[in-house]
C-alpha positions, -999 to 999 in steps of 0.1 A, spaced: 128 -414 -674 117 -418 -710 102 -383 -710 135 -367 -697 155 -385 -723 132 -375 -751 130 -338 -740 166 -335 -726 178 -310 -753 147 -288 -749 149 -290 -711 185 -281 -711 178 -250 -733 149 -239 -710 165 -245 -676 198 -230 -686 182 -196 -685 188 -198 -647 204 -230 -636 209 -220 -600 171 -216 -595 162 -252 -606 193 -266 -588 182 -251 -555 147 -264 -558 159 -299 -568 180 -300 -536 151 -286 -515 128 -314 -528 155 -340 -520 156 -352 -556 194 -349 -552 215 -352 -521 234 -323 -505 266 -340 -518 251 -341 -553 242 -304 -551 277 -294 -541 292 -315 -570 268 -299 -594 271 -263 -582 305 -256 -596 317 -220 -597 322 -205 -632 306 -235 -648 282 -226 -676 245 -228 -669 241 -253 -698 267 -277 -684 252 -275 -649 217 -284 -663 231 -312 -684 249 -327 -654 218 -323 -633 196 -342 -657 222 -369 -661 224 -372 -623 187 -376 -619 183 -401 -647 211 -422 -632 191 -424 -600 162 -442 -617 125 -437 -625 114 -426 -591 137 -396 -590 128 -388 -627 91 -388 -617 98 -364 -589 117 -341 -612 89 -341 -638 64 -334 -610 86 -305 -597 88 -290 -632 50 -288 -634 46 -268 -602 33 -232 -607 64 -214 -592 87 -234 -615 65 -227 -646 64 -190 -637 102 -189 -637 106 -210 -668 75 -202 -689 87 -222 -719 81 -254 -699 45 -250 -712 59 -262 -745 66 -295 -729 37 -301 -707 10 -286 -730 27 -301 -761 29 -267 -777 54 -258 -803 53 -222 -793 51 -207 -758 15 -201 -747 1 -175 -723 8 -177 -687 -26 -190 -676 -12 -226 -679 -28 -249 -654 -2 -276 -647 -13 -312 -645 -17 -328 -611 16 -340 -597 9 -377 -599 39 -400 -603 43 -410 -639 39 -448 -645 73 -464 -649 78 -477 -684 114 -487 -682 128 -508 -653 163 -512 -667 176 -488 -642 155 -499 -612 181 -515 -591 183 -491 -561 168 -458 -551 191 -434 -532 174 -414 -505 194 -393 -481 225 -413 -487 209 -447 -479 203 -473 -506 168 -489 -505 164 -521 -526 136 -525 -550 111 -554 -551 118 -575 -581 90 -570 -607 99 -592 -637 75 -621 -636 48 -625 -663 21 -621 -652 33 -597 -625 12 -617 -600 -24 -622 -589 -50 -596 -582 -79 -611 -563 -111 -591 -560 -138 -601 -535 -169 -581 -544 -198 -582 -519 -228 -564 -535 -259 -582 -524 -265 -588 -486 -291 -607 -466 -300 -578 -443 -277 -549 -451 -284 -525 -480 -272 -534 -515 -239 -518 -525 -249 -501 -557 -221 -492 -581 -197 -519 -567 -195 -536 -601 -182 -504 -617 -155 -502 -591 -146 -538 -598 -142 -531 -635 -120 -501 -628 -98 -522 -606 -96 -550 -631 -86 -526 -659 -60 -509 -638 -43 -541 -625 -45 -557 -660 -26 -527 -673 0 -534 -647 3 -569 -660 -15 -587 -632 -38 -617 -637 -71 -604 -623 -96 -628 -607 -128 -622 -588 -152 -639 -563 -186 -623 -557 -210 -622 -527 -192 -643 -501 -204 -648 -465 -181 -644 -434 -175 -681 -435 -167 -682 -472 -143 -652 -473 -115 -669 -452 -120 -701 -473 -114 -681 -506 -83 -664 -491 -69 -698 -479 -75 -713 -514 -56 -684 -530 -27 -686 -505 -22 -723 -513 -33 -725 -550 -34 -763 -549 -61 -774 -574 -81 -756 -600 -113 -773 -587 -108 -755 -553 -110 -722 -571 -139 -732 -593 -159 -743 -562 -154 -708 -549 -170 -694 -581 -138 -677 -592 -140 -657 -625 -111 -643 -645 -109 -609 -662 -104 -615 -699 -109 -590 -728 -130 -566 -707 -152 -591 -689 -152 -618 -663 -152 -654 -676 -149 -689 -662 -114 -698 -649 -97 -722 -673 -64 -731 -655 -48 -729 -621 -32 -694 -615 3 -691 -600 18 -665 -577 43 -641 -592 64 -612 -578 35 -596 -560 0 -603 -546 -29 -579 -545 -62 -584 -527 -91 -559 -531 -122 -564 -509 -153 -544 -515 -180 -548 -489 -197 -532 -459 -175 -531 -428 -172 -524 -391 -142 -513 -370 -130 -548 -366 -131 -558 -403 -153 -564 -433 -188 -579 -435 -197 -610 -453 -230 -611 -472 -246 -625 -440 -237 -594 -421 -211 -612 -399 -177 -595 -396 -145 -611 -408 -116 -596 -387 -89 -579 -406 -63 -602 -392 -81 -632 -407 -78 -615 -441 -41 -609 -438 -30 -641 -420 -34 -666 -449 -6 -648 -467 19 -644 -439 53 -660 -440 42 -692 -423 10 -698 -443 22 -687 -477 60 -693 -480 60 -686 -518 52 -649 -511 79 -644 -485 99 -612 -492 73 -604 -519 49 -574 -516 14 -583 -505 -11 -554 -510 -46 -553 -495 -71 -526 -506 -102 -527 -485 -132 -506 -496 -155 -507 -466 -169 -486 -439 -154 -489 -404 -185 -486 -382 -214 -461 -379 -195 -432 -363 -198 -401 -385 -168 -379 -392 -175 -342 -395 -155 -315 -412 -133 -289 -396 -129 -255 -413 -95 -247 -428 -90 -210 -423 -60 -200 -444 -44 -167 -453 -30 -166 -488 8 -167 -489 31 -143 -507 41 -161 -539 74 -179 -537 77 -175 -499 63 -190 -467 50 -155 -456 13 -151 -452 -5 -122 -469 -25 -99 -447 -62 -98 -456 -91 -75 -445 -110 -101 -426 -79 -119 -413 -89 -153 -426 -99 -171 -458 -118 -204 -456 -108 -225 -486 -123 -259 -479 -129 -284 -451 -108 -314 -440 -117 -344 -419 -110 -341 -382 -84 -368 -386 -67 -356 -418 -29 -355 -421 -25 -387 -400 -4 -415 -413 -9 -447 -393 15 -476 -396 18 -508 -375 57 -506 -372 85 -481 -375 99 -486 -410 117 -465 -435 94 -452 -463 99 -447 -499 81 -422 -523 66 -446 -547 34 -465 -538 34 -445 -506 34 -412 -525 4 -424 -545 -15 -434 -513 -7 -399 -499 -22 -383 -530 -53 -404 -527 -56 -394 -490 -55 -357 -501 -81 -361 -528 -105 -381 -507 -101 -358 -477 -113 -328 -498 -145 -346 -509 -179 -342 -492 -203 -370 -487 -240 -370 -476 -258 -392 -451 -296 -392 -448 -309 -377 -415 -341 -393 -402 -366 -382 -375 -377 -405 -346 -402 -421 -369 -376 -431 -395 -387 -405 -420 -359 -388 -439 -358 -351 -432 -326 -341 -448 -289 -349 -453 -258 -345 -432 -225 -335 -447 -197 -360 -437 -161 -366 -445 -139 -396 -451 -102 -404 -443 -84 -434 -459 -62 -454 -435 -31 -474 -443 -6 -497 -426 28 -502 -441 54 -528 -434 71 -529 -468 109 -534 -465 118 -524 -501 107 -497 -526 76 -508 -545 72 -497 -581 49 -514 -606 63 -510 -641 34 -504 -664 29 -499 -701 25 -463 -711 -9 -451 -722 -10 -430 -753 -38 -405 -760 -49 -399 -796 
């Protein structure tokens, strides 16, 4: 929202060149409702007035819709129709050439939650989870790196540092336990669901992220408006592995924080990010044979060979698996979808061995993230804006 406010005058000038074009695309992307569109699309009204009313309407809807509009304005077909948008997104004072490569359409971190009361989608109001506590809540990381029999998970510490930095920026208190067995993992989770005594956490070897490093825990943490648990380990279909190689079922990870066992987190979001394999089955890639489309339309362009192979996707890409039928928002869910898309395009390599165990090459494999969602409100983590020098 801050960006739209700061650039409102320039955006009005740019988009007023053809207000009907941006208005149609904003409706198509469901940034405004059909009723909003009809109220904005007034005959004989000046282009400038239409754009001003549009920007005001979107800003009144809150940060989520503002993020969606900013993302729309960075799409190639919009840039092509309004070349001067490059002045905003490339920070140019003069229009540049038309080879502008727009930034990825990743939702902008919300820096102002003064308007975050409700998000309007399709005429229905969806409440927001309250995010006002300081700290925002706890982020627990369980990092299994060294195992008794399984291979070491090299690079896991770097992932932990990245997670700690990200959730610290989002005002969470970040704590970590390292190298826990299948017996110890449920104990750690139970301790954090209850948070009775500091000594309980200290016995589990809990460290806290302070000033860019993990140090001894000095006081008993408290739950806030949200809880995050990140588990990095080996895994099987049923759950994650302890350092002893035994599997902890996923339900045993989630259950300590359910409404019965952790009443303080009732009606508060509880997020679990599990970085682990789910068995030994290998997922291959499937070719994506695509014809290029005529720009600005859904019509495919005829090619000499009939098909153009751009990349491969996992066999099970474009699946969204939830445990219950619930209404979805476009906030944390949108971020997860973007992660799914990025990971799905990546290739991995697994060593191929002969019958004697000698490595004879590598096999290309794919990966698909999986998610379950039973959130009942819109989830947005207000975060401090980052400024580049």
